[in-house]
VOGU-3710 file (C-alpha; in Angstrom, 3 decimals, decimal comma):
1> xxxxxxxxxx> -21,428/-22,637/-36,495  -20,174/-20,350/-33,743  -22,319/-22,219/-31,222  -21,385/-25,759/-32,253  -17,747/-25,257/-33,326  -16,645/-22,186/-31,379  -14,300/-22,087/-28,412  -10,681/-21,239/-27,695  -9,719/-24,502/-25,973  -8,015/-26,751/-28,560
11> xxxxxxxxxx> -8,952/-30,380/-29,070  -6,144/-32,691/-27,959  -7,861/-35,813/-29,337  -7,067/-37,900/-26,269  -9,048/-41,069/-25,569  -10,584/-41,504/-22,123  -9,635/-44,703/-20,301  -12,720/-46,143/-18,599  -12,454/-48,937/-16,024  -15,081/-51,677/-16,270
21> xxxxxxxxxx> -17,491/-52,624/-14,845  -17,610/-49,493/-12,664  -17,409/-47,102/-15,621  -14,865/-44,935/-13,789  -12,542/-42,732/-15,834  -8,997/-43,579/-14,725  -7,028/-41,482/-17,213  -6,476/-40,757/-20,877  -4,125/-41,823/-23,644  -3,095/-40,309/-26,937
31> xxxxxxxxxx> -5,199/-41,033/-30,000  -2,304/-42,629/-31,880  -1,641/-44,981/-28,973  -5,319/-45,844/-28,640  -5,897/-46,749/-32,281  -2,717/-48,858/-32,331  -3,786/-50,855/-29,256  -5,663/-54,151/-29,378  -7,966/-55,942/-26,996  -5,880/-57,859/-24,492
41> xxxxxxxxxx> -2,992/-55,366/-24,404  -1,892/-54,258/-20,941  -1,066/-50,611/-20,243  0,208/-48,719/-17,226  -1,595/-45,700/-15,798  -0,191/-44,332/-12,575  0,876/-47,324/-10,485  -1,796/-49,691/-11,815  -1,806/-51,939/-14,855  -4,952/-52,313/-16,950
51> xxxxxxxxxx> -5,983/-54,827/-19,624  -7,727/-53,337/-22,656  -11,154/-54,828/-23,347  -11,948/-52,711/-26,376  -11,372/-49,398/-28,145  -14,376/-47,270/-29,030  -14,788/-43,784/-30,416  -13,071/-41,549/-27,886  -12,866/-44,267/-25,207  -10,615/-47,154/-24,231
61> xxxxxxxxxx> -12,410/-49,639/-21,978  -10,126/-51,518/-19,583  -10,199/-53,879/-16,621  -7,784/-54,427/-13,766  -4,783/-56,503/-14,891  -3,774/-57,309/-11,291  -0,169/-56,190/-11,650  0,647/-57,908/-14,946  3,661/-56,590/-16,861  2,407/-53,592/-18,874
71> xxxxxxxxxx> 3,481/-51,399/-21,748  3,693/-47,653/-21,144  1,376/-45,421/-23,192  2,585/-42,217/-24,768  1,113/-38,790/-25,274  1,939/-36,297/-27,982  1,823/-32,696/-26,929  3,664/-30,021/-25,026  4,466/-30,292/-21,355  4,619/-27,031/-19,401
81> xxxxxxxxxx> 8,187/-25,760/-19,439  10,035/-24,212/-16,552  9,643/-20,452/-16,483  12,538/-18,134/-17,203  12,468/-16,860/-13,621  12,627/-20,349/-12,132  15,383/-21,320/-14,569  17,412/-18,312/-13,431  16,983/-19,362/-9,791  18,038/-22,948/-10,544
91> xxxxxxxxxx> 21,117/-21,672/-12,385  21,928/-19,352/-9,482  21,679/-22,312/-7,095  24,142/-24,265/-9,214  26,482/-21,298/-9,392  26,456/-20,919/-5,609  27,149/-24,623/-5,112  30,001/-24,390/-7,591  31,459/-21,615/-5,455  30,946/-23,389/-2,132
101> xxxxxxxxxx> 32,235/-26,829/-3,142  36,057/-26,762/-2,961  37,963/-27,594/-6,117  40,261/-30,080/-4,450  41,375/-32,084/-7,472  43,481/-34,460/-5,419  40,525/-35,680/-3,389  38,015/-35,470/-6,222  40,056/-37,702/-8,469  41,422/-40,041/-5,817
111> xxxxxxxxxx> 39,065/-42,988/-5,508  40,743/-44,017/-2,244  39,598/-40,853/-0,451  37,483/-41,759/2,587  33,742/-41,308/2,198  33,475/-39,173/5,344  36,300/-36,844/4,320  34,365/-35,715/1,265  31,421/-34,586/3,355  33,776/-32,843/5,772
121> xxxxxxxxxx> 35,260/-30,954/2,856  31,781/-30,104/1,505  30,311/-29,195/4,903  29,730/-25,548/3,993  27,790/-26,438/0,836  25,713/-29,041/2,679  24,902/-26,628/5,489  23,944/-23,912/3,016  21,519/-26,250/1,234  19,924/-27,223/4,532
131> xxxxxxxxxx> 19,501/-23,628/5,651  18,551/-21,925/2,385  16,691/-24,691/0,534  15,170/-26,639/3,403  16,751/-29,953/2,401  17,425/-32,661/4,923  20,966/-33,884/5,479  20,756/-36,797/3,058  19,206/-34,705/0,282  21,873/-32,036/0,666
141> xxxxxxxxxx> 24,644/-34,636/0,513  23,195/-36,144/-2,664  22,892/-32,716/-4,291  26,500/-31,845/-3,489  27,709/-35,247/-4,707  25,776/-34,800/-7,973  27,235/-31,362/-8,677  30,735/-32,478/-7,662  30,615/-35,517/-9,950  29,401/-33,499/-12,917
151> xxxxxxxxxx> 31,971/-30,771/-12,394  34,770/-33,316/-12,072  33,930/-34,667/-15,533  33,247/-31,426/-17,399  35,470/-29,042/-15,475  32,597/-26,605/-14,902  28,973/-26,436/-13,784  26,380/-25,358/-16,370  24,780/-22,058/-15,404  23,347/-19,108/-17,288
161> xxxxxxxxxx> 26,878/-17,679/-17,439  28,556/-20,931/-18,515  27,254/-23,195/-21,294  28,857/-26,582/-21,866  28,883/-28,742/-25,002  29,554/-32,417/-24,300  30,087/-35,117/-26,922  30,543/-38,870/-26,526  30,074/-42,113/-28,450  26,884/-44,152/-28,138
171> xxxxxxxxxx> 26,422/-47,907/-28,403  25,455/-47,681/-32,079  28,750/-46,161/-33,208  27,381/-42,635/-33,543  27,860/-39,743/-31,164  25,597/-37,757/-28,883  25,997/-34,003/-28,600  24,575/-32,586/-25,376  24,390/-28,847/-24,852  24,058/-28,045/-21,149
181> xxxxxxxxxx> 22,035/-24,823/-21,072  19,715/-24,404/-18,040  17,504/-21,736/-19,616  14,174/-23,567/-19,520  12,283/-25,616/-22,067  10,930/-22,762/-24,192  14,325/-21,231/-24,931  16,060/-24,598/-25,262  13,376/-25,813/-27,656  14,066/-22,801/-29,858
191> xxxxxxxxxx> 17,828/-23,305/-29,699  17,471/-27,034/-30,345  15,310/-26,552/-33,427  17,641/-23,886/-34,800  20,707/-26,080/-34,240  18,969/-29,084/-35,760  18,069/-27,014/-38,821  21,665/-25,860/-39,245  22,955/-29,413/-38,857  20,456/-30,647/-41,428
201> xxxxxxxxxx> 21,447/-28,023/-43,987  25,179/-28,438/-43,295  25,352/-32,244/-43,377  22,248/-32,849/-45,547  20,678/-35,349/-43,155  17,790/-35,287/-40,693  18,912/-35,662/-37,087  17,098/-36,670/-33,930  17,002/-34,005/-31,246  15,281/-33,264/-27,954
211> xxxxxxxxxx> 15,140/-30,228/-25,681  14,436/-30,129/-21,940  14,621/-27,471/-19,258  18,275/-28,369/-18,675  19,647/-28,638/-22,188  19,568/-30,133/-25,660  20,645/-33,483/-27,086  21,362/-34,013/-30,790  22,105/-37,517/-32,076  24,944/-37,488/-34,603
221> xxxxxxxxxx> 25,691/-40,211/-37,116  28,973/-41,843/-38,015  29,711/-39,315/-40,764  29,358/-36,186/-38,639  32,711/-34,789/-37,603  33,475/-31,198/-36,677  35,365/-29,243/-34,002  33,151/-29,410/-30,951  33,649/-25,772/-30,002  32,320/-24,749/-33,436
231> xxxxxxxxxx> 28,804/-25,691/-32,322  28,533/-22,386/-30,459  28,842/-20,557/-33,774  26,285/-22,546/-35,737  23,475/-20,098/-34,949  23,811/-16,309/-35,045  21,607/-13,733/-33,356  20,912/-11,785/-36,547  19,675/-14,837/-38,482  18,210/-17,098/-35,792
241> xxxxxxxxxx> 14,626/-15,881/-36,247  14,664/-16,724/-39,946  16,358/-20,081/-39,324  13,857/-20,918/-36,601  10,910/-19,961/-38,791  12,079/-22,419/-41,417  12,681/-25,068/-38,760  9,193/-24,942/-37,247  7,508/-25,423/-40,626  8,679/-29,044/-40,571
251> xxxxxxxxxx> 8,225/-29,527/-36,812  5,193/-31,370/-35,375  4,204/-28,303/-33,325  3,373/-26,293/-36,460  0,622/-28,639/-37,653  -0,856/-28,912/-34,146  -1,035/-25,166/-33,665  -2,243/-24,679/-37,217  -5,184/-26,960/-36,472  -5,884/-25,138/-33,202
261> xxxxxxxxxx> -5,847/-21,718/-34,866  -7,976/-22,894/-37,782  -10,522/-24,341/-35,357  -10,677/-21,149/-33,294  -11,141/-19,146/-36,496  -14,056/-21,460/-37,455  -12,187/-22,475/-40,601  -12,565/-26,063/-39,362  -15,762/-27,474/-37,896  -15,831/-29,461/-34,686
271> xxxxxxxxxx> -19,455/-30,556/-35,235  -21,203/-31,361/-38,510  -24,699/-32,753/-39,100  -25,261/-32,946/-35,370  -22,233/-35,152/-34,765  -18,721/-34,436/-33,576  -16,104/-34,512/-36,330  -13,584/-37,279/-35,508  -10,070/-36,033/-34,677  -8,495/-37,837/-37,622
281> xxxxxxxxxx> -10,930/-36,122/-40,002  -10,100/-32,756/-38,432  -6,420/-33,416/-39,061  -7,051/-34,307/-42,694  -9,103/-31,171/-43,245  -6,446/-29,079/-41,495  -3,830/-30,412/-43,909  -6,092/-29,673/-46,869  -6,636/-26,122/-45,619  -2,886/-25,621/-45,170
291> xxxxxxxxxx> -2,259/-26,893/-48,697  -4,742/-24,324/-49,993  -3,256/-21,266/-48,247  0,389/-22,396/-47,963  1,076/-24,891/-50,778  4,850/-24,901/-50,252  4,439/-26,304/-46,724  2,930/-29,537/-48,034  4,638/-29,654/-51,436  7,267/-32,184/-52,457
301> xxxxxxxxxx> 10,666/-31,063/-51,210  12,315/-32,161/-54,458  10,421/-29,496/-56,380  11,730/-26,522/-54,422  13,575/-23,999/-56,618  17,264/-24,790/-56,774  16,807/-27,742/-54,447  16,830/-25,457/-51,394  14,719/-26,016/-48,318  13,822/-22,331/-47,866
311> xxxxxxxxxx> 10,077/-21,684/-47,861  8,668/-18,199/-48,343  5,806/-17,848/-45,864  2,601/-16,292/-47,250  1,044/-13,195/-45,715  -1,999/-15,145/-44,560  -3,344/-14,271/-41,091  -3,669/-17,886/-39,940  -0,175/-18,786/-41,160  1,384/-15,734/-39,537
321> xxxxxxxxxx> -0,532/-16,334/-36,300  0,627/-19,954/-36,198  4,252/-18,954/-36,767  3,982/-16,276/-34,087  2,450/-18,753/-31,620  5,241/-21,248/-32,261  7,985/-18,637/-31,874  6,640/-16,832/-28,821  4,361/-19,288/-26,976  5,819/-22,729/-27,593
331> xxxxxxxxxx> 9,305/-21,200/-27,724  11,088/-18,037/-26,633  12,737/-16,599/-29,719  13,310/-13,204/-28,074  15,153/-14,825/-25,191  17,206/-16,884/-27,638  18,274/-13,778/-29,550  19,361/-12,177/-26,283  21,338/-15,282/-25,301  23,117/-15,474/-28,654
341> xxxxxxxxxx> 24,080/-11,808/-28,441  25,537/-12,415/-24,976  27,562/-15,327/-26,347  28,843/-13,226/-29,235  29,802/-10,423/-26,850  31,695/-12,814/-24,562  29,303/-12,411/-21,623  28,680/-16,177/-21,588  31,559/-18,622/-21,334  31,335/-21,571/-23,723
351> xxxxxxxxxx> 33,131/-24,812/-22,849  33,466/-27,842/-25,158  34,345/-31,264/-23,716  34,693/-34,683/-25,367  34,172/-37,500/-22,845  34,315/-41,312/-23,093  30,912/-41,620/-21,423  28,101/-39,245/-20,453  28,535/-37,053/-17,420  25,964/-37,097/-14,594
361> xxxxxxxxxx> 24,477/-33,863/-15,945  23,547/-35,732/-19,163  21,311/-38,401/-17,714  18,115/-36,384/-17,426  18,578/-34,903/-20,905  19,251/-38,270/-22,551  16,114/-39,757/-20,962  13,866/-36,938/-22,144  10,155/-37,699/-22,399  8,426/-37,853/-25,800
371> xxxxxxxxxx> 7,022/-34,328/-25,458  10,609/-33,021/-25,539  11,365/-34,514/-28,965  12,005/-32,078/-31,796  11,396/-34,652/-34,548  8,929/-37,410/-35,376  11,049/-40,444/-34,423  9,224/-42,594/-31,825  10,595/-43,551/-28,431  11,790/-47,002/-29,487
381> xxxxxxxxxx> 13,902/-45,526/-32,307  15,675/-42,825/-30,304  19,451/-43,036/-30,626  19,840/-41,228/-27,305  18,180/-44,172/-25,549  20,981/-46,417/-26,839  23,507/-44,693/-24,585  24,617/-46,887/-21,716  24,939/-44,855/-18,540  26,576/-45,634/-15,238
391> xxxxxxxxxx> 24,263/-47,220/-12,706  26,071/-45,433/-9,892  28,097/-42,247/-9,801  30,854/-42,368/-7,168  32,112/-38,774/-6,901  35,615/-40,034/-6,166  35,796/-41,699/-9,578  33,916/-39,064/-11,539  37,055/-37,111/-12,339  38,415/-40,092/-14,253
401> xxxxxxxxxx> 35,438/-40,221/-16,613  36,503/-37,172/-18,580  39,986/-38,456/-19,452  40,982/-41,262/-21,779  42,923/-44,158/-20,316  46,489/-43,907/-21,576  46,877/-47,680/-21,456  43,841/-47,946/-23,736  45,392/-45,468/-26,174  48,618/-47,466/-26,290
411> xxxxxxxxxx> 46,754/-50,760/-26,699  44,602/-49,523/-29,579  47,573/-47,912/-31,324  49,510/-51,172/-31,084  46,590/-53,232/-32,369  45,939/-50,831/-35,252  49,506/-50,971/-36,551  49,836/-53,665/-39,258  51,144/-57,067/-38,206  53,658/-58,275/-40,795
421> xxxxxxxxxx> 54,769/-61,913/-40,654  55,461/-62,634/-44,319  55,768/-60,949/-47,700  52,028/-61,031/-48,396  51,223/-59,229/-45,161  53,902/-56,652/-45,959  52,269/-56,085/-49,334  48,897/-55,578/-47,645  50,472/-53,067/-45,269  52,014/-51,145/-48,177
431> xxxxxxxxxx> 48,652/-51,023/-49,929  47,142/-49,400/-46,836  49,981/-47,071/-45,841  50,997/-46,333/-49,481  54,295/-44,648/-48,550  56,468/-46,146/-45,791  59,772/-44,391/-45,056  62,491/-46,907/-44,400  62,853/-45,941/-40,744  59,169/-46,554/-40,047
441> xxxxxxxxxx> 59,216/-50,163/-41,221  62,655/-51,393/-40,223  61,164/-54,549/-38,674  59,660/-55,477/-42,033  62,861/-55,255/-44,085  63,313/-59,035/-44,046  60,272/-59,570/-46,268  60,939/-56,729/-48,731  63,310/-58,586/-51,143  60,613/-61,153/-51,927
451> xxxxxxxxxx> 58,269/-58,359/-53,023  60,834/-56,465/-55,085  61,973/-59,611/-56,887  58,346/-60,415/-57,752  57,713/-56,866/-58,984  55,088/-56,238/-56,293  56,968/-53,420/-54,550  59,872/-51,077/-55,077  62,296/-48,959/-53,098  62,353/-45,256/-53,884
461> xxxxxxxxxx> 65,082/-42,799/-53,046  64,406/-39,085/-52,742  67,211/-36,582/-53,074  67,868/-34,051/-50,342  66,989/-31,081/-52,559  63,563/-32,483/-53,406  62,898/-33,394/-49,781  63,802/-29,898/-48,626  61,461/-28,323/-51,162  58,634/-30,661/-50,251
471> xxxxxxxxxx> 59,030/-30,582/-46,482  61,133/-27,664/-45,217  61,235/-29,151/-41,727  63,399/-31,975/-43,122  66,339/-29,677/-43,871  68,182/-31,213/-40,942  68,693/-34,352/-43,030  72,163/-34,916/-44,420  71,324/-37,654/-46,909  68,522/-38,808/-49,147
481> xxxxxxxxxx> 65,361/-40,505/-47,906  64,531/-44,075/-48,786  61,106/-45,654/-48,599  58,928/-48,490/-49,832  55,832/-48,467/-51,992  53,625/-51,182/-53,477  53,474/-51,415/-57,246  49,743/-50,645/-57,242  50,390/-47,353/-55,420  53,269/-46,185/-57,598
491> xxxxxxxxxx> 51,220/-43,496/-59,372  50,375/-41,818/-56,062  54,041/-41,587/-55,103  55,076/-40,280/-58,520  52,753/-37,300/-58,044  54,525/-36,487/-54,760  58,115/-37,243/-55,774  58,313/-36,856/-59,563  62,141/-36,955/-59,566  62,507/-39,903/-57,190
501> xxxxxxxxxx> 64,541/-42,918/-58,262  62,930/-46,370/-58,066  64,743/-49,655/-57,644  63,465/-51,721/-59,387  61,728/-49,374/-61,836  58,557/-51,451/-62,404  58,119/-50,350/-66,004  54,670/-51,882/-66,318  53,199/-49,335/-63,889  54,684/-46,146/-65,340
511> xxxxxxxxxx> 51,781/-45,678/-67,762  49,202/-45,367/-64,975  47,771/-41,798/-64,856  49,252/-39,698/-62,075  46,602/-38,193/-59,745  46,678/-34,718/-58,282  49,222/-34,106/-55,533  46,512/-33,222/-52,980  44,656/-36,459/-53,707  47,829/-38,462/-53,149
521> xxxxxxxxxx> 48,537/-36,802/-49,807  44,917/-37,359/-48,766  45,154/-41,076/-49,560  48,434/-41,420/-47,651  47,136/-39,558/-44,599  43,939/-41,606/-44,601  45,895/-44,857/-44,687  48,225/-43,814/-41,890  45,413/-42,509/-39,676  43,677/-45,892/-39,919
531> xxxxxxxxxx> 46,816/-47,512/-38,501  47,890/-44,851/-36,010  46,471/-43,752/-32,697  46,119/-40,114/-31,629  48,721/-37,943/-33,320  49,318/-34,372/-34,410  49,788/-33,064/-37,918  53,377/-32,178/-37,061  54,173/-35,673/-35,803  52,667/-37,274/-38,882
541> xxxxxxxxxx> 54,558/-34,862/-41,134  57,832/-35,827/-39,458  57,134/-39,523/-39,959  56,155/-39,153/-43,612  58,608/-36,365/-44,565  55,744/-34,302/-45,944  54,856/-30,643/-45,302  52,850/-30,027/-42,150  50,426/-27,709/-43,920  49,623/-30,358/-46,517
551> xxxxxxxxxx> 49,054/-32,947/-43,784  46,802/-30,551/-41,918  44,765/-29,811/-45,046  44,255/-33,525/-45,630  43,190/-34,028/-42,008  40,619/-31,254/-42,315  39,228/-32,899/-45,433  39,010/-36,256/-43,656  37,267/-34,523/-40,768  34,651/-33,096/-43,118
561> xxxxxxxxxx> 34,021/-36,670/-44,305  33,586/-37,891/-40,728  36,633/-40,183/-40,772  38,766/-38,442/-38,133  38,068/-36,411/-35,016  40,175/-33,703/-33,461  40,826/-33,077/-29,782  43,479/-33,492/-27,108  43,652/-37,106/-26,121  47,075/-37,579/-24,532
571> xxxxxxxxxx> 48,260/-36,233/-21,175  51,077/-34,108/-22,582  48,544/-31,483/-23,736  46,073/-29,472/-21,727  42,968/-31,105/-20,251  42,022/-33,825/-22,776  39,542/-32,656/-25,380  38,424/-29,599/-23,387  38,335/-26,121/-24,883  36,934/-22,896/-23,491
581> xxxxxxxxxx> 36,717/-19,690/-25,482  35,212/-16,245/-25,331  34,271/-13,374/-27,598  37,677/-13,017/-29,253  37,445/-16,560/-30,595  33,767/-16,529/-31,506  34,059/-14,481/-34,672  36,474/-16,947/-36,224  34,214/-19,858/-35,347  31,187/-18,220/-36,898
591> xxxxxxxxxx> 33,044/-17,656/-40,157  34,149/-21,284/-40,376  31,468/-23,619/-39,141  33,121/-26,750/-40,498  36,576/-26,007/-39,073  38,348/-23,949/-36,458  41,126/-22,111/-38,273  42,965/-21,331/-35,084  43,263/-24,969/-34,029  43,829/-26,066/-37,624
601> xxxxxxxxxx> 47,130/-24,214/-37,752  48,251/-25,314/-34,301  49,822/-28,564/-35,443  51,869/-28,961/-32,273  48,949/-29,233/-29,826  45,891/-30,230/-31,877  45,601/-33,996/-31,995  43,731/-36,139/-34,497  42,471/-39,708/-34,324  40,621/-42,066/-36,628
611> xxxxxxxxxx> 36,964/-42,254/-35,634  36,836/-46,041/-35,262  40,065/-46,140/-33,280  38,820/-43,407/-30,971  35,590/-45,333/-30,382  37,643/-48,382/-29,375  39,721/-46,254/-27,010  36,526/-44,975/-25,414  35,169/-48,497/-24,942  38,400/-49,685/-23,332
621> xxxxxxxxxx> 38,437/-46,621/-21,079  34,879/-47,328/-19,952  35,848/-50,936/-19,245  38,701/-49,753/-17,048  36,403/-47,443/-15,105  33,892/-50,223/-14,554  36,548/-52,570/-13,242  37,573/-49,951/-10,695  34,128/-49,992/-9,078  33,455/-53,731/-9,251
631> xx> 32,662/-55,243/-5,852  35,377/-57,370/-4,311
//
């Protein structure tokens, strides 16, 4: 057994590609790709295309396809990651370029700046690259332009002292979260798996993720909404090892390394009865062996105690060796713990940026190769591949990518507001908005009598004392507040204003059960957010004559449901949707993963927007940027 099945080199189960009629080996493909291929298919190896003649055991026989359009084969496995030392040098190079390239915002954001003037401004950085890195003039100029364009969008350059989280909409309506962390593939793979595990347990859904030497991308769905800067608190240094251990049990790398370790330990045979055991049979036997020593790893997830996904790992030498190999060889859990401690201590700056479209730093991460995937989804199903990226990256326009077009915001807000041209359309608007103060719908007053006479709507009047108790900020009022409500929504308003007077009274609707006050405010805020562009909790409270704290609570609940997103979208705030924080803020974020309590109470600066409206604003902004670079 030791002679026929021994050896420390694992079987990768690749199929050799043999060119006919010469019989020359021209490459190899993954087993899964080989068994799914048929005679006549055309594949690409190197720069040559080959037509498959047949698939045999361990071999794929091909012939020259003479340049015919091919499909690209895939391989499952682990590519060698960049070492920690090389990653530190790359980050240091970026940091030095960030220092040498002037932060001249006027020229970076002005698309009329002459092409030559940019290189004159960046002459010191270009010269440094030529002298220290041995680049030619053109290569140095491209490197400086790349870093300048990325910094103009994100406001910073990702280094090992500055980590950036970037989020943007994709073509499918979801969002992509990219964490720019140039720490190498081993550490990023560990951080990506840990983050993916926390997302899965928080939102109860499996997410696609990938990790490269430069960062991590996580594909979010339409129901995932959270403060972007909270992502830095999702994983803690004291619990990351346990979280990562649970994450790798469901990752493809665990089964691969389990099979390798079992083969090296002679628990699985490579040869039997004088013949080599086929790879697929080895995989089946590896799964059977795992089920025998670690039943929970292959058991039905629905049968876990309490419905939790936590698996207690057995004290079996092969299981423990496989976990150790995954944590320390395929990944760098020790380096990740050190990084998280530095973040918690404030030694690493964390910056969160929402952008309408991906920055130049994102492109390599979004186009990660299959070996970088942290889940089982194939290449053709990757949500990250649905992101449309700019074909060219003019540095002069890059600064405009990170800001929303104010004309687009105004256009979407105008289109979202209900269009009322008759009594029926007014009734539809009242059903959506629920409670419309008289001053907010003055243009619709012409159609109101038809609704009140038909008993489809009523006018309510709220006394000053009740208004003051409900919304203290309204104490400046000197008279009562009047508003409109549809008959079908009368119960919601009665829970908010129990002493309000209605004219007409609509007796037929008084027997409807009155919901809880919080539920009524939530319904009103949801309706108004669907018809309003970016706004703050304070602005919405002023329009609705409701307490700011109640509005803010409803917005947080809508955010947890994925219906609204928070940020800074209009120019009167700080840089749109960009937040940087250090150690003093991190503790609060770690205690509230789903919300940032500091921003939640800052109703004057924190803006909110309906998710679908914000996606439309992003699309219009991208259209504006594209028109600016169209050839004339």
